[in-house]
C-alpha angles and dihedrals in degrees: 000000000000124000121197113202115197125185123184107171117118091206097088114200090355089062116115091195091056092050091051097046089048089051089052091051092046092052094049097045091046086056095044111020086180092075116115109222125206115188121204117184107197095187094050095042108018123195111234115255116252119277136193090250090053093051092047091054093046089053094044092241117155099021094229119127110252119255122241098273092048094044088054091049089053092046089053091052093048093051091053093049094050091048087052096046088047096053124098092186128030121198114186127185102210120183119189114235118187092342099314144053122293115275093241090058086050087052091055092047088053089057096053100039095085127153112239091020109056098006142008139208116241136172088266095051131269121338126200121231101190096076091123094071134091113219126193122187126198104198124187129191131182095213136027116281103149124125112301096018119122092244097047092107085064097055105111100149109070090029091055096048091048088053095046097049089041088053089050089054099254110150098161095078126151119188122196112189127192109182138169088044093147095044096085142323088256093054096045090052091049093047094047091046090053093047092051089049088055090050090052089058097050118124112257143182111339093006091058090048094046090053094048 
């Protein structure tokens, strides 16, 4: 079993999403020490955003061999895709910056959302091909954006990630949310405690396999 651990926060050790994603990985590996963990830190080593040259090369337009910078770009994208395809479990620390996910997390998503690899087009519409994976999201927000809150219409982080992985066919999706983290120290502590309680209740090991 392979676990892919993704972090996207730019806050390093001060990041709440990193704390929570690490707690998820710790819980899963404690229950199943045979898990092979691959770590990708998108803040420390960001994948380039898509470019016109990248898409042209991906679609075989132009015919010329890519130069060194583009070849490296394509290699990074291929590596990210292979990591995702090889993973049985994907754990993502996903902070919300200005109402949505960090752009470097979006850049990673662009490299794994590939027709013919993780989804395909059919006469009935798009069909996800990544339904064999379990995805666990650790989402952190500075304010309150949950259902019923005044700012709920501005919540484009968790909603976006649910949509993306649903599009890719993932049905085994857990979302742990800690919000209001910038409201007060008391609210931050309460939100993190509640998130850790959710993590403690995650299915692990044989429970996770039985539910698959």
